[in-house]
N, C-alpha and C positions, 0 to 999 in steps of 0.2 A: 668262646670270645677271640681266639685267633682267626677264625674266619671273617667274623664281625670287622676285627682290627684291619684285615687284609683289605676288604671290601673298602671301608672307609678310608683308608690311605689312598688306594686308587682313587676314590672320589675327591678327597680334598687335593691330590696332585693333578688330576685333570682340571680341578676348578681353577688350580693356580697357573696352569698352562693356557688354558681357554679364556681365563680372565683377563690376560695381555691384550685381549680384543673386547671383551664383553664387560669387564669391570670398570672400576672408577679411575681410569687410567688417566695420566697426566695430559693436560691440554696446553698448547696445540700437540698433537699426537706425534709431533717429530721426536719428542722423548719416549722411547719404547723399551719395554723389558727385553733383554737379549734374546729370549726364547719365544717371542711374540710371532704370531701367524701372519702372513701376509694380508693386507686388507683385502684381497680378491677372496679371501676364505671366510668371510664375516659369517655366511650362513652356517659354515661346517662349525665355527667358533661357538655360535649361538647353540646350536644343536648339542654340540659336544658339552658345553659348560652345563646345561640343564640334565643332561644325563648323568654327569658326576655329581651334581647337586642330589639327584636320586640314589646314587651309589652310597653317597655319605649317609643319607636318611637310612637306608636300608642296613649299611653296616652298624649305625647307632642302635637301631630297632633290634638287630640280632644281640647286640651286647645288653640290651637291656632284659632280654631273656634271662640272661645268666645272672644279671643284677637282682632279678627276683627272688633268686635263690641263695642270694649273699655268697656267690661263688667266687669273688676277687676283692682285693683290698686297696689299699693306697697305692703300693708299689706297682701293681698291674696298671691301675688307672692311670699313673702318671706315665708309664711305659707308652700306653695307647695315646695319652694326649701328647708325649713329646713327637711320636711318630706323626700324628696328624697336625701338629702346630707348626712343624718345619716347612712344608710347602707352602702354608698359608703366611708364614713369616717373611719367606723371601719373595712371594709373589706379589701382584698388585693388589690394592685396596679393592675389596669386593662388598657391596651394598652400603657404602658410606663415603663421602669426600672428607670426612673430618679428619683422617690422617693429615691432609695437606694444611688444615688449620691449626693443627698440634705442631707441625713443622714452623709454621709462620709465628706462632706465639713463642715457640722456644727461640727461634732466632732473634726475635725481638728483644727477649730476656737477655741472649748473649751479647747483643749490642748494647745493653745498657738502657733499652726503653722500657717504661712502664706499660706493661700488656693490659692494663685497665684504662689505658689512655690512648696509647697507639693502637693502630689497625694494621693489618696485613698490607695496607697500602703504602705503609710507611718504609717498607722493604725494597720499594721500587724494583721488584722482580715480576716482571709480566708473566712468566711460565708459571711460577707458585701460584700468583695471584688468579690467573685464568683457572689454574686446577681448583682452586677452593670454591665451595659452592657458592653461588652469587649473593644471597643475603648475608654472608658472614665475611665478605671481603672488606666492608668498611665499618666493621664493629669491633669492639675492644673484647676482650676475653671475658666470658662469663663464669669462669671457673674458679674455684677457691685458691687460696694461698699454698696449700700443699701441692695441689697440681702445678702451680707456677714454679714451685721448688723443684718438683720432679722433672719439670721440662728444662730447668736450669742445669740439674745435674747431667742429663744425657745431651745436651745441646753440644757439649765440646765435641762429642763422638762423631757428629752429624755430617761434618764435611762439606763440599761445595755441590755434589751429586745430588739431583733431586729424589733419584731412587734410593740412594745411600740414606738419604735422610728421612725417608719414609720408613725405612726398615728399622733404624736407629730409633725412632721415636714410637716404634710398636714395643720395644723391649719393655718398658714399663707395663704394659698391658699384658703382655706374656707372664712377666714374673709375679704381676697381680693374681693371674690365674692359677699358677702354680700355688702361691701361697694360699688362696681361695681353697683349693683342694686340701692341702693340708688341714686347714682349719675346719673344712665341714667334714673331713673324716675323723677329726679329734670331737667336734661337737656332736656328731652322730652317735659316738660312743657314751658321751656323757648323757645324751637324751635317750638312749637306748633304741634308737632309730636304726634302720638298716644302711650302713655305710657305702655298700655298692650302690644300692638305689638312689642315695643323695648324691654321689658322685656321678652317677649316670645321667640323673635328672638336670644337674647344674653344670659343671665344669666339662663334662665331656660331650654335652648336647652341640648340635649345630649352631643355635643362637648364641651360646656363649663362646664357642670357638670363632665364629665369624665376628662377633662382637668385640672380642678381646685380643684375638692374635691377628686377623686379617685387617681389622680397622683400629686396633689399640685403644680402644676406647678407655679414658681415666676412671670409669665406673668400677673397673676391675679392682683399682687401689683402694676406692671407698668401701666396696664389698668385702674385700679380705680384711680390712680394718674392722668393719662392722663385725663379721662373724666371730672375729677375735674378741670383740667387746661381749658378744653373746656367751662365749665361751667362759670370760670372766664372771658375768653376771649369774650363769647357771652354776658356776664353782662358787658363788657367794663373795667374789671379790667386786663389791659394789662400786667404790671409788675409781678402780681400775677400769671397770665397764663404762663407767660415765666418760672418763677421762678418754678411752678409746673411741667411743660413740662421737664424743665431740671432735676429735681429731678426723674421724671420718667425715663429719659433716664440713670440715675445713677443705675437704676435696670436693664434695657436692652437698648441698644443703638438705636434700631428702634423708640423709642418715641422721638428721636431730630427731626423727621419728624415734629411733631407738633411745635416745635419751628422755624423750618424754615417756615412752612405755616403762622403761626401766626406773625412773623416777617415781611414776605412778605406782607401781608395784611395791616399791620400797615404802612410800608414803602410806600405802592401804594395809601392808601387811606388819610393818615395825610400829606399832601404836606409841610406845614409849618414846621413840626418838624420831617420829615421822617429819616434825618442823625442821629439826637440824638436818636431817639426811635430805629432805627437799631442797634448803637452803644451800647445803653443801653441793648438791647435784647443779643448782644455777651458777654458784661460783666457779665450780671447777669447769664446767661447759663454757661459760665466759672466758675463763683464764686461758684454757686450752686454745680456743679460737683467737684470742687476743695475741698470745704469744706467736702461735703460727703465722700470723698475718704480720707480727712485727718483724719476724725473722726473714719471712719473705721481702720485706721492706717496699711494698709497692701500695702501700695505704689501704683504705676500706673500700676502694671503688668496685671491689667484687660483690659486696653486700648492699650497694646502693640500689634504691627502686629502678633505676635506669637499667642497671646491669642485670638485676633478677628478672625484669620484662624482656630482656634479648630472646632468650629461647622461645618464649611465647608468641613472638611476633608472626612467625611462619605458620600459616594456617592451612593445615594439610587435610584431607579427606581421608587418611587413615586414623585421624584423630576423632574419637567419638563425639565428644561435644560439637566439634566442627561440622562434621557431616550430619549431625542432627539440627544443627542450626541452620546450613544450606536446606534441608529436607523442609523444615518449617517455613523458613523464607519463601520457599517455591509455593507451598500450600497457599501462604497468605497473599502472594502476589497472584496466584490463580483465582483467587476471590476477589481481587482489587483492593487489598488492603495496603495504602501507601506507607510502607515502613522499608528501610534499606535492609540488604543483607548484611552488611557489616554489623549494624544494630542488633540483628537477630542473633548473630553468632556471638557477638561479646555478650549479650543476654545469656547464652546457654552456656558459654563459657563460666560466666559468675556464678551460675546456678550449680553447675557442677563442682566449682571451689568451695562453694558454701556446703555441697555435700560431702566433699573431703574433710572439711573442717570437723564436721557434725560426727562423721563416721570415727574419724581420728580420736575425737574426744571420748566418744561411748566406748570404743574397743579399748582405748587406753585405759578407762576407768574400771572397765570389766576384767582387765588383765589380772592374771595371778601368776604365781612363779610356775606353776603348771602349764598355764595356756599363753605366757607372754610371747613365746617366739611364733605360736600360730597367730597370735592377734598382730603381731609386728609384720610379719609376712604379709598377712591380709591388707594391713595398712598401706604397706609400700608398693604393693600390686595395684591397689585402688588408686593411689596417688599418681602412677604411671598411667592408668588406662583412664582415670576421670579428669586428668591435668588439661591444662589449655593446649597443650601440644604432646603428642606422643611419637617415639621413635622405639624400634624394637628393642635397642640394648635396655631401654628403661625397665622391661619386664624381669630383667635378671635380677633388678632389687629384691622383688618379692619371692622369686623362685627360688633363689638361693637359701633363703629362711625357710621357706616352707618344705624345702626338699629333707629337713631333718624333724618334720612334725608329721603328725598322723595325715596332714592333707597332701603328703607326697603320694598317696594312693589315687588322689584325684586326677583323672584322664586329662582333664582340661589343662593341667600343669605340662604334662608329657607333650600334648599336642603345641603348648605355646614354646617349649624348649625346642621341639622339632621344627615347627613351621613359621614361628615368630619372626624370622628374619626375612621371610620371603614375603612380607607386606611391602617391601622396597624392591627395585629392581636392581639388577646386579651393579649399575652405574651409580645407585644411590637415591634415584628419585622414586617418590611413592607411586605404588601401582594403580591407585584409585585416581580417577579424574573424570573431567566432564560432568553427567549427570549420574553418576555411580551413586551419589547420596540418595537417589529414589529409593534405591536397595537397602543401602547400608543404614539410612536414617531409621527407618521402621526395625531394622533388625537391634539397633542400639536400644531403642525402646524396649523391644522384647527382652533383650539380653538383662536390661536392669531390672524390670519386672520379675524374670526368672530369679536374678540374683538375691534381690530384696526378699524373695519369698522362699529362698531355700532353707531347708533346715538347718545347714552348717551356719549361714550367717544370723539366722534367728536365735541359734543357740550362743553364738559369740555375744550378740547384743544383749542376751538375758544373762549371760556370764556363767551358760552351763558348759561351755568348752574352750 
């Protein structure tokens, strides 16, 4: 484990160094990290960055060999996690420009503006505005009230330097990752899973490190609370589990899947008080979300149809429903059928969303106390992959839960944890463009057919797993 930890540390340190040229650096480039390489060494920075990414992957794989034998515990995992996190914490954002959006939303809250109404343009900060990804410069926050409260809590520490602001607004993501590690280790013991394998597959992986330390995504807070809710549910603390799942959904709405699964399991197993427990789940969920929203004090704009639609408006070719829509539209245009690409993509997104609803209902209804975590993790994975837009960090929702289930042995989870982040470039843009959909579109169809016919999914649908 020591060798893997050292190799991984060299990798993340090099990524933080070369990322000052290759990463999602501030715009204009007049604001630079102190250790940035001269612009004349751009080719050296590019090569060095990707070599260091490879070193991180190698280090992680070496630790994985140890994890298979359950040879380390939470303390060792936190030690490696701390060492790997430090360079990423103080370095530039990698693979996403969202940290600049978090800074803007936090500063809006600090100045007393409502982030569900005001947009980053209201800050009148041209450097920060230019650093934010284009689609989000004129849009209000799409995040829940708990995320807003966290931003308000850390904003007094941000200061006026953009580099300091980025580092400060990463702190919640890092703390969420640490809390996630503690919760996963505890949940693995309750479910008699391999704690080392669960920690390796989730919090120690390149996907999680880059998603929650380098870019500080607020999904870390949602997942940490969600895993704590799962612990409560496994321990038989039903009301606490429902309340925590609701609190997680006040950060990001996909966590409501946990409320649905937990409530359904209770409804189908406790026949004497099923309606009372179901009603209690609804009341507690609504109450926790309402209280959190009232405490945040910005109203219900985060749950409006417009806010919910904001994250789906950017159509990227790394999204399965979008690339399939482009491929279908290309074929239809080839045979001279007059239909717009926009219409076809909208149709494929709607079909995929209906598929999500159907699968969520089926897997929730088929869940038992023995299979509820496996089904919940599968639902969260499918919500991420089949949704109208996907970003790498969305994959962490389901991977975290599945890491403590029998599906932790599935190689596809390790592949996603290892390589998932690399479907975007170092500066945060998707790697697929042009007519790449001619390849990825058919692959989506093949992947869906393979998954729907897989023994694991069929067993879940039948209630046998």
